N, C-alpha and C positions, 0 to 999 in steps of 0.2 A: 482067877488071877488078878492082883489088884489093879487097879486104873492108874495111868500114869500121869503123874500130875507137871505136866510141863509150863502152866502159868504159874509162875511164882515169882517175888522178888528179887529172888538172886540172878534170875536170866535179863533183868533190866529191859523189856518189852515195849516200844510205844502204845500208845491208844491205839493206831493204826495196824501194827502188828496183832497185838491182844486181839483185834477183831477178824483179822482174818483168821489167825490159829483157831479162834473160836470156828468160825464157819468151816473151816476146814475138818475141826472136831466133830461138828452136829453133820457135817454131810457124811464121813466115814462111818460114824455111829448109826445112821439111818440107812443112807443112800446105800453106802458100800455093802455094808453088812448086809442087807438085806439083798440085794444082788448077787451076793456071794453063798447066801443061805438057800437061792431059788436057782442058780446054777453053778452048782459045787465043781462043775469040771469046766469053766472057763471059756462056755460057748458063746458068751455074750460081751467080751473083751472089747468091743468097740464101740459098746453102748456107755460100758464104763471110761473108755477114754473120752469121749463126748462130752461125758458131765464134766472129766477132769476139766477139759478143757474152756467150758462152761464157768466153769466153779473159778479159773484163771491162775490154776497151781501144774499146767505144763509148761515147761521152762520158765520157773518166777523170778530167776535170775537177769532173764534177760531184760533189755530198758528199751525194746522198739516193737511196735506192732501193738497189741492187746496185751501183753504181758505184763507181770508186774513190777518186775525192777526190786526185786527183792534182796536182800543179803543172803549169805549162804549159811550162816545162822538159821536164819529163818527158812532156808530150803531144807536145813537139815530137820529143824521140828515139825515141818510140813511131812517130809518122809517118815519121821515116827511116828506122827498120827496114823498116814498109812499102814504102816507095817505093823501098827496095833492090832488092825482089823483082820 
């Protein structure tokens, strides 16, 4: 399967958005993939959700609390990276 190239000039991402998307990509390729391989039946979902919370991608469009307050375009791109794994 070919990797998805989401960071291209056609999307017009800001530097901050590019950094956020890059950190999500690194997290999914390293941590999430490792968790899925080690626990294929999903018996550690609580740990995965805590990791998502630490990364700040739970509720990324919410602008209060510790949430990122991102656009829905970024929400879709983050979801695409998670779905890729």
